[in-house]
All heavy atoms as an XYZ file, in Angstrom:
820
protein
N      17.447     43.573    -55.943
C      17.575     44.734    -56.798
C      18.460     44.370    -57.978
O      19.563     43.877    -57.809
C      18.178     45.871    -55.977
C      18.086     47.186    -56.656
S      16.435     47.793    -56.287
C      16.458     49.335    -57.043
N      18.003     44.620    -59.135
C      18.740     44.318    -60.356
C      19.450     45.588    -60.820
O      18.820     46.642    -60.904
C      17.781     43.818    -61.468
C      16.989     42.597    -60.992
C      18.528     43.521    -62.749
C      17.827     41.392    -60.687
N      20.751     45.485    -61.124
C      21.456     46.667    -61.631
C      20.762     47.194    -62.882
O      20.351     46.441    -63.755
C      22.855     46.150    -61.959
C      23.008     44.899    -61.151
C      21.624     44.335    -60.986
N      20.623     48.503    -62.968
C      19.981     49.120    -64.125
C      18.473     49.122    -64.032
O      17.792     49.550    -64.946
N      17.913     48.581    -62.948
C      16.475     48.624    -62.736
C      15.688     47.603    -63.532
O      14.477     47.647    -63.555
N      16.345     46.631    -64.198
C      15.628     45.634    -64.990
C      15.027     44.547    -64.118
O      15.295     44.445    -62.929
N      14.168     43.758    -64.708
C      13.544     42.645    -64.013
C      14.466     41.422    -64.104
O      15.170     41.240    -65.092
C      12.190     42.317    -64.662
C      11.152     43.400    -64.476
C      10.789     43.566    -63.012
O      10.612     42.597    -62.299
N      10.693     44.819    -62.570
N      14.434     40.578    -63.092
C      15.254     39.363    -63.159
C      14.725     38.435    -64.256
O      13.525     38.365    -64.492
C      15.098     38.732    -61.777
C      13.847     39.321    -61.217
C      13.689     40.679    -61.858
N      15.622     37.751    -64.907
C      15.266     36.778    -65.922
C      14.856     35.494    -65.194
O      15.691     34.759    -64.699
C      16.462     36.537    -66.849
C      16.153     35.544    -67.951
O      15.266     34.701    -67.813
N      16.878     35.637    -69.030
N      13.544     35.250    -65.116
C      13.033     34.113    -64.357
C      13.525     32.781    -64.917
O      13.819     31.867    -64.168
C      11.502     34.135    -64.301
C      10.947     35.282    -63.454
S      11.629     35.331    -61.771
C      10.879     33.885    -61.075
N      13.615     32.680    -66.233
C      14.090     31.435    -66.838
C      15.533     31.166    -66.408
O      15.879     30.042    -66.060
C      13.990     31.523    -68.377
C      14.391     30.250    -69.082
C      13.451     29.091    -68.785
O      12.275     29.283    -68.509
N      13.983     27.887    -68.833
N      16.332     32.202    -66.402
C      17.733     32.053    -65.993
C      17.822     31.675    -64.514
O      18.610     30.811    -64.135
C      18.493     33.354    -66.257
C      19.985     33.256    -66.006
C      20.704     34.559    -66.335
O      20.078     35.583    -66.573
N      22.012     34.499    -66.353
N      17.000     32.295    -63.682
C      16.983     31.960    -62.258
C      16.547     30.514    -62.032
O      17.118     29.806    -61.206
C      16.059     32.908    -61.493
C      16.551     34.342    -61.303
C      15.463     35.195    -60.651
C      17.824     34.374    -60.487
N      15.544     30.070    -62.773
C      15.093     28.682    -62.644
C      16.163     27.702    -63.093
O      16.377     26.667    -62.456
C      13.804     28.459    -63.453
C      12.533     29.041    -62.850
C      11.362     28.887    -63.811
C      12.225     28.379    -61.521
N      16.855     28.013    -64.170
C      17.922     27.141    -64.655
C      19.049     27.056    -63.624
O      19.588     25.983    -63.365
C      18.468     27.641    -65.995
C      17.530     27.406    -67.156
C      18.030     28.041    -68.449
O      18.966     28.834    -68.457
N      17.378     27.687    -69.551
N      19.377     28.199    -63.023
C      20.419     28.221    -62.006
C      19.995     27.403    -60.788
O      20.781     26.635    -60.241
C      20.729     29.661    -61.607
C      21.917     29.792    -60.681
C      22.246     31.247    -60.384
O      21.468     32.148    -60.667
N      23.407     31.462    -59.796
N      18.748     27.536    -60.373
C      18.243     26.767    -59.233
C      18.244     25.274    -59.542
O      18.607     24.451    -58.690
C      16.842     27.234    -58.861
N      17.868     24.895    -60.762
C      17.879     23.484    -61.147
C      19.300     22.926    -61.151
O      19.531     21.806    -60.710
C      17.234     23.302    -62.523
C      15.735     23.447    -62.506
C      15.120     23.389    -63.898
O      15.781     23.657    -64.902
N      13.837     23.043    -63.948
N      20.249     23.710    -61.637
C      21.635     23.262    -61.650
C      22.132     23.063    -60.221
O      22.779     22.065    -59.900
C      22.547     24.243    -62.379
C      23.997     23.762    -62.442
C      24.929     24.830    -62.944
C      26.364     24.367    -63.000
N      26.861     23.707    -61.808
N      21.800     23.996    -59.336
C      22.222     23.866    -57.938
C      21.582     22.638    -57.297
O      22.224     21.923    -56.536
C      21.865     25.125    -57.150
C      22.696     26.320    -57.526
S      22.081     27.774    -56.663
C      23.617     28.608    -56.335
N      20.327     22.391    -57.619
C      19.641     21.222    -57.076
C      20.310     19.941    -57.593
O      20.500     18.992    -56.844
C      18.167     21.247    -57.445
C      17.363     20.169    -56.748
C      15.871     20.306    -57.003
O      15.449     21.024    -57.900
N      15.079     19.628    -56.208
N      20.688     19.909    -58.868
C      21.370     18.747    -59.426
C      22.735     18.557    -58.758
O      23.126     17.438    -58.444
C      21.531     18.896    -60.941
C      20.231     18.765    -61.702
C      20.370     19.163    -63.167
O      21.385     19.703    -63.591
N      19.328     18.909    -63.948
N      23.455     19.663    -58.532
C      24.751     19.585    -57.855
C      24.583     19.040    -56.438
O      25.382     18.225    -55.978
C      25.428     20.958    -57.808
C      25.888     21.441    -59.176
O      25.925     20.634    -60.128
O      26.213     22.643    -59.290
N      23.539     19.489    -55.748
C      23.268     19.018    -54.400
C      22.941     17.526    -54.410
O      23.442     16.762    -53.584
C      22.117     19.814    -53.788
C      21.745     19.467    -52.351
C      22.907     19.705    -51.406
C      20.535     20.274    -51.908
N      22.138     17.100    -55.359
C      21.777     15.687    -55.461
C      23.022     14.838    -55.743
O      23.206     13.773    -55.154
C      20.731     15.474    -56.551
C      20.239     14.046    -56.637
C      19.121     13.882    -57.656
O      18.703     14.825    -58.309
N      18.637     12.671    -57.784
N      23.890     15.312    -56.619
C      25.122     14.595    -56.935
C      26.015     14.491    -55.688
O      26.586     13.447    -55.405
C      25.867     15.318    -58.065
C      26.482     14.402    -59.073
C      27.157     15.085    -60.253
N      26.921     16.501    -60.456
C      26.031     17.016    -61.302
N      25.282     16.232    -62.018
N      25.912     18.320    -61.435
N      26.105     15.578    -54.930
C      26.908     15.571    -53.709
C      26.330     14.595    -52.686
O      27.070     13.875    -52.007
C      27.000     16.974    -53.123
N      25.000     14.527    -52.582
C      24.361     13.590    -51.655
C      24.639     12.146    -52.077
O      24.874     11.274    -51.233
C      22.864     13.847    -51.578
C      22.529     15.126    -50.845
C      21.054     15.504    -50.949
O      20.391     15.222    -51.938
N      20.555     16.160    -49.910
N      24.630     11.880    -53.376
C      24.937     10.535    -53.868
C      26.393     10.179    -53.572
O      26.689      9.045    -53.182
C      24.646     10.448    -55.364
C      23.169     10.473    -55.698
C      22.890     10.629    -57.191
O      23.851     10.683    -58.000
O      21.701     10.720    -57.556
N      27.290     11.153    -53.746
C      28.695     10.921    -53.417
C      28.850     10.584    -51.946
O      29.608      9.684    -51.577
C      29.552     12.144    -53.758
C      29.749     12.341    -55.249
O      29.462     11.406    -56.032
O      30.194     13.446    -55.637
N      28.125     11.306    -51.092
C      28.189     11.038    -49.657
C      27.723      9.627    -49.337
O      28.309      8.944    -48.496
C      27.329     12.037    -48.885
C      27.922     13.412    -48.649
C      26.879     14.342    -48.056
C      29.134     13.340    -47.745
N      26.666      9.197    -49.995
C      26.125      7.861    -49.738
C      27.123      6.772    -50.124
O      27.084      5.667    -49.577
C      24.809      7.666    -50.494
N      28.042      7.086    -51.046
C      29.023      6.105    -51.500
C      30.395      6.270    -50.857
O      31.278      5.445    -51.081
C      29.166      6.182    -53.020
C      27.900      5.767    -53.730
O      27.246      4.811    -53.341
N      27.526      6.490    -54.760
N      30.586      7.318    -50.069
C      31.867      7.567    -49.420
C      31.834      6.982    -48.017
O      30.866      7.154    -47.288
C      32.141      9.083    -49.335
O      32.130      9.619    -50.652
C      33.483      9.365    -48.693
N      32.902      6.262    -47.656
C      32.970      5.667    -46.328
C      33.964      6.427    -45.464
O      35.021      6.845    -45.939
C      33.372      4.196    -46.413
C      32.305      3.337    -47.088
C      32.636      1.860    -47.105
O      33.794      1.482    -46.820
O      31.730      1.064    -47.404
N      33.605      6.624    -44.192
C      34.480      7.251    -43.209
C      34.551      6.345    -41.987
O      33.634      5.558    -41.727
C      34.012      8.671    -42.818
C      34.116      9.630    -43.985
C      32.591      8.657    -42.300
N      35.658      6.455    -41.261
C      35.887      5.592    -40.113
C      35.863      6.376    -38.811
O      36.099      7.580    -38.789
C      37.253      4.893    -40.231
C      37.317      3.945    -41.404
O      36.359      3.188    -41.618
O      38.341      3.963    -42.120
N      35.611      5.666    -37.753
C      35.729      6.176    -36.399
C      36.265      5.049    -35.548
O      36.080      3.872    -35.871
N      36.957      5.398    -34.478
C      37.521      4.352    -33.636
C      37.412      4.717    -32.169
O      37.186      5.866    -31.816
C      38.975      4.085    -34.011
C      39.902      5.264    -33.815
C      41.342      4.906    -34.136
O      41.711      3.733    -34.130
N      42.148      5.906    -34.402
N      37.583      3.695    -31.334
C      37.567      3.889    -29.891
C      38.535      2.895    -29.266
O      38.895      1.890    -29.889
C      36.157      3.685    -29.342
N      38.934      3.204    -28.047
C      39.837      2.297    -27.341
C      41.190      2.190    -28.003
O      41.777      1.112    -28.036
N      41.664      3.296    -28.567
C      42.970      3.269    -29.233
C      42.981      2.361    -30.454
O      44.010      1.795    -30.805
N      41.840      2.223    -31.092
C      41.754      1.412    -32.309
C      41.272     -0.007    -32.065
O      41.189     -0.798    -33.006
N      40.929     -0.347    -30.818
C      40.426     -1.700    -30.538
C      39.100     -1.957    -31.232
O      38.795     -3.086    -31.611
C      40.264     -1.914    -29.030
C      41.563     -2.016    -28.216
C      41.254     -2.105    -26.731
C      42.389     -3.209    -28.666
N      38.300     -0.888    -31.386
C      37.027     -1.005    -32.096
C      36.999      0.071    -33.175
O      37.273      1.235    -32.899
C      35.822     -0.835    -31.139
C      34.510     -0.868    -31.918
C      35.835     -1.919    -30.071
N      36.710     -0.354    -34.405
C      36.633      0.575    -35.527
C      35.290      0.410    -36.225
O      34.858     -0.704    -36.500
C      37.755      0.309    -36.538
C      39.133      0.537    -35.964
C      40.230      0.244    -36.963
O      39.997     -0.355    -38.012
N      41.444      0.653    -36.642
N      34.651      1.545    -36.500
C      33.368      1.536    -37.202
C      33.539      2.279    -38.520
O      34.264      3.268    -38.603
C      32.295      2.212    -36.359
N      32.875      1.786    -39.538
C      32.869      2.431    -40.842
C      31.428      2.773    -41.190
O      30.551      1.908    -41.135
C      33.456      1.504    -41.923
O      34.789      1.148    -41.540
C      33.487      2.178    -43.281
N      31.187      4.044    -41.520
C      29.866      4.493    -41.941
C      30.001      5.217    -43.272
O      31.087      5.647    -43.655
C      29.200      5.440    -40.905
C      29.015      4.747    -39.571
C      29.989      6.714    -40.735
N      28.879      5.341    -43.972
C      28.878      6.143    -45.187
C      28.786      7.611    -44.784
O      28.459      7.938    -43.644
C      27.679      5.809    -46.091
O      26.476      6.201    -45.414
C      27.639      4.333    -46.454
N      29.042      8.478    -45.740
C      28.902      9.904    -45.497
C      27.480     10.272    -45.127
O      27.242     11.330    -44.550
N      26.530      9.408    -45.427
C      25.134      9.635    -45.073
C      24.802      9.052    -43.702
O      23.678      9.163    -43.232
C      24.212      9.032    -46.129
N      25.785      8.404    -43.039
C      25.585      7.889    -41.695
C      25.168      6.435    -41.589
O      24.861      5.957    -40.508
N      25.181      5.687    -42.686
C      24.798      4.269    -42.656
C      25.988      3.424    -42.202
O      27.066      3.502    -42.780
C      24.360      3.817    -44.051
C      24.004      2.357    -44.127
C      23.726      1.897    -45.559
O      23.498      2.745    -46.433
O      23.768      0.680    -45.781
N      25.798      2.634    -41.141
C      26.849      1.763    -40.628
C      27.134      0.668    -41.657
O      26.232     -0.062    -42.066
C      26.435      1.149    -39.289
C      27.454      0.242    -38.611
C      28.717      1.016    -38.246
C      26.843     -0.390    -37.373
N      28.394      0.560    -42.081
C      28.770     -0.431    -43.089
C      29.625     -1.561    -42.531
O      29.543     -2.689    -43.010
C      29.558      0.248    -44.224
C      28.719      1.094    -45.129
C      28.012      0.212    -46.158
N      27.096      0.950    -46.973
C      27.380      1.454    -48.165
N      28.582      1.337    -48.659
N      26.455      2.093    -48.841
N      30.494     -1.241    -41.550
C      31.386     -2.271    -41.028
C      31.745     -1.957    -39.586
O      31.741     -0.805    -39.168
C      32.656     -2.345    -41.876
N      32.069     -3.022    -38.867
C      32.490     -2.896    -37.485
C      33.599     -3.917    -37.269
O      33.408     -5.113    -37.504
C      31.299     -3.178    -36.556
C      31.488     -2.949    -35.082
C      31.790     -1.479    -34.790
C      30.233     -3.370    -34.328
N      34.771     -3.442    -36.848
C      35.909     -4.327    -36.584
C      36.228     -4.269    -35.099
O      36.349     -3.188    -34.524
C      37.137     -3.889    -37.388
C      36.968     -4.024    -38.875
C      38.208     -3.550    -39.605
C      37.960     -3.579    -41.107
N      39.079     -3.001    -41.853
N      36.360     -5.450    -34.496
C      36.652     -5.537    -33.074
C      37.918     -6.368    -32.900
O      37.965     -7.536    -33.295
C      35.482     -6.182    -32.298
C      34.199     -5.369    -32.521
C      35.815     -6.301    -30.823
C      32.947     -6.028    -31.986
N      38.932     -5.751    -32.322
C      40.180     -6.449    -32.020
C      39.888     -7.485    -30.934
O      39.202     -7.168    -29.944
C      41.219     -5.437    -31.531
C      42.595     -6.049    -31.378
O      42.724     -7.078    -30.679
O      43.551     -5.483    -31.945
N      40.382     -8.710    -31.084
C      40.133     -9.735    -30.066
C      40.556     -9.308    -28.654
O      39.985     -9.767    -27.660
C      40.965    -10.927    -30.537
C      41.059    -10.743    -32.021
C      41.114     -9.251    -32.227
N      41.522     -8.395    -28.540
C      41.956     -7.918    -27.225
C      40.839     -7.157    -26.510
O      40.865     -7.018    -25.298
C      43.183     -7.010    -27.362
C      44.420     -7.722    -27.834
C      45.562     -6.719    -27.937
C      46.282     -6.942    -29.242
N      47.118     -5.845    -29.641
N      39.876     -6.663    -27.265
C      38.775     -5.905    -26.663
C      37.686     -6.815    -26.105
O      36.802     -6.353    -25.390
C      38.166     -4.964    -27.710
N      37.762     -8.091    -26.414
C      36.716     -9.024    -26.010
C      37.084     -9.685    -24.682
O      38.032    -10.456    -24.596
C      36.489    -10.106    -27.095
C      35.390    -11.064    -26.682
C      36.167     -9.454    -28.422
N      36.327     -9.337    -23.653
C      36.480     -9.946    -22.329
C      35.099    -10.446    -21.921
O      34.206     -9.643    -21.619
C      36.999     -8.907    -21.329
C      37.137     -9.466    -19.924
O      36.796    -10.645    -19.691
O      37.592     -8.705    -19.042
N      34.901    -11.760    -21.903
C      33.578    -12.293    -21.573
C      33.063    -11.827    -20.209
O      31.862    -11.806    -19.972
C      33.780    -13.814    -21.582
C      35.016    -14.050    -22.358
C      35.861    -12.818    -22.204
N      33.955    -11.436    -19.333
C      33.564    -10.963    -18.007
C      33.168     -9.489    -18.005
O      32.645     -8.990    -17.017
C      34.716    -11.178    -17.014
C      35.181    -12.615    -16.896
C      34.104    -13.536    -16.339
O      33.415    -13.133    -15.386
O      33.946    -14.650    -16.870
N      33.456     -8.784    -19.097
C      33.205     -7.340    -19.139
C      32.668     -6.928    -20.510
O      33.337     -6.254    -21.285
C      34.496     -6.581    -18.820
C      34.277     -5.082    -18.735
O      33.110     -4.639    -18.649
O      35.284     -4.347    -18.778
N      31.454     -7.341    -20.788
C      30.856     -6.997    -22.078
C      30.414     -5.538    -22.133
O      30.265     -4.975    -23.214
C      29.656     -7.908    -22.392
O      28.696     -7.790    -21.339
C      30.098     -9.359    -22.538
N      30.221     -4.907    -20.973
C      29.797     -3.500    -20.953
C      30.863     -2.593    -21.569
O      30.528     -1.668    -22.307
C      29.485     -3.053    -19.527
C      28.177     -3.603    -19.011
C      27.856     -3.078    -17.616
O      28.289     -1.965    -17.276
O      27.162     -3.800    -16.892
N      32.121     -2.861    -21.265
C      33.191     -2.036    -21.835
C      33.222     -2.190    -23.350
O      33.364     -1.206    -24.078
C      34.557     -2.412    -21.224
O      34.516     -2.147    -19.826
C      35.680     -1.612    -21.854
N      33.058     -3.402    -23.837
C      33.036     -3.618    -25.281
C      31.865     -2.881    -25.913
O      32.024     -2.216    -26.940
C      32.949     -5.114    -25.600
C      32.860     -5.476    -27.081
C      34.049     -4.924    -27.863
C      32.770     -6.982    -27.253
N      30.709     -2.945    -25.274
C      29.540     -2.231    -25.801
C      29.804     -0.729    -25.831
O      29.467     -0.048    -26.811
C      28.305     -2.541    -24.971
N      30.425     -0.200    -24.773
C      30.753      1.227    -24.743
C      31.717      1.596    -25.861
O      31.590      2.650    -26.488
C      31.353      1.613    -23.383
C      30.331      1.587    -22.255
O      29.105      1.592    -22.542
O      30.766      1.553    -21.083
N      32.704      0.738    -26.099
C      33.673      1.000    -27.176
C      32.992      0.993    -28.544
O      33.301      1.822    -29.410
C      34.808     -0.030    -27.150
C      35.787      0.064    -25.985
C      36.755     -1.117    -26.003
C      36.549      1.380    -26.026
N      32.058      0.082    -28.738
C      31.323      0.018    -30.004
C      30.510      1.286    -30.211
O      30.556      1.908    -31.284
C      30.434     -1.239    -30.070
C      31.310     -2.490    -30.151
C      29.466     -1.166    -31.249
C      30.557     -3.789    -29.947
N      29.780      1.694    -29.182
C      28.975      2.918    -29.280
C      29.874      4.119    -29.568
O      29.575      4.945    -30.437
C      28.148      3.137    -27.989
C      27.526      4.518    -27.970
C      27.077      2.068    -27.873
N      31.008      4.218    -28.872
C      31.918      5.344    -29.067
C      32.492      5.357    -30.489
O      32.621      6.419    -31.109
C      33.041      5.301    -28.039
N      32.833      4.191    -31.011
C      33.391      4.116    -32.366
C      32.353      4.525    -33.405
O      32.662      5.249    -34.353
C      33.901      2.697    -32.651
N      31.115      4.069    -33.232
C      30.055      4.437    -34.172
C      29.767      5.926    -34.086
O      29.587      6.603    -35.105
C      28.774      3.594    -33.929
C      27.613      4.108    -34.768
C      29.047      2.122    -34.246
N      29.755      6.470    -32.874
C      29.541      7.910    -32.721
C      30.664      8.704    -33.382
O      30.414      9.705    -34.049
C      29.426      8.283    -31.237
C      28.123      7.880    -30.618
C      28.061      8.168    -29.121
O      29.078      8.284    -28.450
N      26.849      8.261    -28.602
N      31.895      8.264    -33.217
C      33.032      8.956    -33.833
C      32.920      8.906    -35.353
O      33.176      9.899    -36.042
C      34.348      8.335    -33.367
N      32.534      7.750    -35.887
C      32.371      7.633    -37.339
C      31.255      8.550    -37.828
O      31.391      9.206    -38.867
C      32.084      6.175    -37.715
N      30.158      8.621    -37.090
C      29.047      9.495    -37.486
C      29.434     10.967    -37.404
O      29.016     11.768    -38.241
C      27.799      9.215    -36.652
C      27.014      8.035    -37.182
O      26.909      7.832    -38.384
N      26.474      7.241    -36.289
N      30.246     11.334    -36.423
C      30.731     12.714    -36.349
C      31.589     13.033    -37.567
O      31.484     14.117    -38.149
C      31.526     12.934    -35.062
C      30.652     12.985    -33.825
C      31.447     12.998    -32.528
O      32.694     13.129    -32.572
O      30.825     12.890    -31.463
N      32.427     12.074    -37.973
C      33.239     12.267    -39.175
C      32.360     12.375    -40.415
O      32.649     13.145    -41.330
C      34.261     11.140    -39.318
C      35.328     11.194    -38.243
O      35.590     12.239    -37.650
N      35.952     10.059    -37.968
N      31.273     11.607    -40.444
C      30.338     11.676    -41.573
C      29.665     13.045    -41.617
O      29.479     13.628    -42.692
C      29.289     10.567    -41.485
N      29.295     13.585    -40.446
C      28.667     14.913    -40.408
C      29.630     15.991    -40.882
O      29.230     16.917    -41.592
C      28.165     15.218    -38.995
C      26.943     14.414    -38.627
C      26.483     14.677    -37.196
O      27.145     15.345    -36.423
N      25.327     14.115    -36.854
N      30.891     15.872    -40.504
C      31.896     16.827    -40.965
C      32.002     16.761    -42.483
O      32.052     17.792    -43.162
C      33.262     16.530    -40.316
O      33.131     16.660    -38.900
C      34.338     17.472    -40.825
N      32.022     15.550    -43.017
C      32.086     15.374    -44.465
C      30.848     15.969    -45.138
O      30.946     16.629    -46.176
C      32.214     13.885    -44.805
C      32.366     13.524    -46.279
C      33.654     14.096    -46.851
C      32.345     12.004    -46.443
N      29.671     15.774    -44.542
C      28.444     16.355    -45.088
C      28.535     17.871    -45.145
O      28.165     18.479    -46.152
C      27.234     15.966    -44.233
C      26.813     14.534    -44.352
C      25.724     14.175    -43.349
O      25.187     15.030    -42.658
N      25.398     12.895    -43.267
N      29.025     18.469    -44.084
C      29.145     19.929    -44.050
C      30.117     20.422    -45.107
O      29.882     21.448    -45.745
C      29.573     20.397    -42.659
C      28.488     20.210    -41.620
C      28.972     20.479    -40.208
O      30.145     20.689    -39.960
N      28.045     20.458    -39.256
N      31.199     19.674    -45.310
C      32.182     20.073    -46.315
C      31.604     19.995    -47.721
O      31.836     20.856    -48.550
C      33.434     19.187    -46.230
C      34.270     19.431    -45.003
C      35.373     18.396    -44.839
O      35.401     17.373    -45.512
N      36.290     18.663    -43.919
N      30.848     18.927    -47.994
C      30.330     18.720    -49.350
C      29.031     19.465    -49.626
O      28.816     19.942    -50.724
C      30.137     17.229    -49.621
C      31.423     16.482    -49.786
C      31.181     15.138    -50.414
C      32.484     14.448    -50.676
N      32.826     14.396    -52.071
N      28.159     19.540    -48.619
C      26.840     20.118    -48.850
C      26.739     21.569    -48.408
O      25.893     22.301    -48.916
C      25.765     19.296    -48.126
C      25.645     17.836    -48.542
C      24.554     17.157    -47.741
C      25.396     17.695    -50.025
N      27.555     21.988    -47.483
C      27.483     23.349    -46.967
C      27.517     24.412    -48.043
O      26.623     25.260    -48.118
N      28.535     24.394    -48.911
C      28.589     25.419    -49.957
C      27.388     25.375    -50.900
O      26.917     26.411    -51.356
C      29.880     25.086    -50.711
C      30.706     24.306    -49.748
C      29.717     23.553    -48.902
N      26.868     24.186    -51.165
C      25.714     24.071    -52.061
C      24.466     24.650    -51.399
O      23.689     25.350    -52.036
C      25.479     22.612    -52.452
C      26.559     22.008    -53.346
C      26.337     20.510    -53.499
C      26.576     22.682    -54.701
N      24.278     24.355    -50.123
C      23.105     24.878    -49.420
C      23.172     26.392    -49.321
O      22.161     27.078    -49.462
C      22.999     24.252    -48.034
N      24.357     26.933    -49.092
C      24.509     28.382    -49.025
C      24.185     29.018    -50.369
O      23.586     30.075    -50.434
C      25.919     28.755    -48.589
C      26.185     28.445    -47.138
C      27.636     28.653    -46.752
O      28.484     28.928    -47.595
N      27.924     28.517    -45.470
N      24.563     28.335    -51.450
C      24.285     28.847    -52.780
C      22.807     28.873    -53.094
O      22.358     29.596    -53.967
N      22.036     28.089    -52.350
C      20.594     28.044    -52.548
C      19.864     28.880    -51.510
O      18.700     28.664    -51.230
C      20.102     26.591    -52.493
C      20.487     25.754    -53.701
C      20.238     24.290    -53.422
C      19.737     26.198    -54.937
N      20.572     29.791    -50.898
C      19.929     30.675    -49.940
C      19.990     30.172    -48.519
O      19.284     30.658    -47.663
N      20.830     29.165    -48.280
C      21.002     28.681    -46.916
C      19.768     28.028    -46.341
O      19.541     28.056    -45.144
N      18.933     27.435    -47.168
C      17.747     26.760    -46.654
C      16.644     27.735    -46.287
O      15.896     27.510    -45.345
N      16.511     28.807    -47.017
C      15.499     29.805    -46.693
C      14.125     29.419    -47.210
O      13.194     30.205    -47.087
C      15.885     31.175    -47.277
O      16.068     31.044    -48.673
C      17.158     31.705    -46.634
N      14.000     28.226    -47.768
C      12.680     27.773    -48.180
C      12.289     28.190    -49.578
O      11.192     28.667    -49.791
N      13.163     28.014    -50.536
C      12.814     28.310    -51.918
C      11.731     27.312    -52.334
O      11.928     26.105    -52.222
C      14.038     28.197    -52.841
C      15.102     29.232    -52.430
C      13.630     28.375    -54.308
C      16.411     29.098    -53.182
N      10.582     27.791    -52.797
C       9.488     26.884    -53.159
C       9.936     25.846    -54.198
O      10.634     26.177    -55.156
C       8.420     27.810    -53.747
C       8.738     29.155    -53.191
C      10.222     29.184    -53.003
N       9.562     24.597    -53.937
C       9.860     23.529    -54.886
C      11.202     22.861    -54.633
O      11.496     21.858    -55.246
N      12.017     23.408    -53.736
C      13.290     22.779    -53.443
C      13.217     22.158    -52.052
O      12.659     22.748    -51.136
C      14.429     23.818    -53.510
C      14.640     24.446    -54.887
C      15.759     25.477    -54.839
C      14.940     23.413    -55.940
N      13.797     20.961    -51.887
C      13.607     20.201    -50.653
C      14.511     20.614    -49.502
O      14.941     19.787    -48.733
C      13.910     18.766    -51.101
C      14.940     18.941    -52.171
C      14.540     20.212    -52.888
N      14.824     21.878    -49.330
C      15.670     22.287    -48.204
C      15.359     23.697    -47.803
O      14.688     24.428    -48.464
C      17.154     22.139    -48.523
C      17.502     22.347    -49.949
C      17.656     23.627    -50.448
C      17.620     21.291    -50.813
C      17.949     23.820    -51.777
C      17.909     21.492    -52.143
C      18.073     22.765    -52.622
């Protein structure tokens, strides 16, 4: 409903939607370039992922390496990567959440990819 009973300015609405889409794209690019860490075993294994979830680095403290117990090391690696990905998801929600809400919360605006 438009105050005063007027019709919405479609050009203005399209410009606003395009700006929001550009802001969302910029935020996604920032996420792809931002690195977050996760760790396991009190820091014995550290994983670094991008805000988009791409694994970039894995650091393993030599104390975590026991040739007789590779299962524990594998578990620590998985836990560190999962922790890093959880941190990446939190970062995504912080950066993209407000933008998605501004676009109707993903209600399917035609022509927009969310």
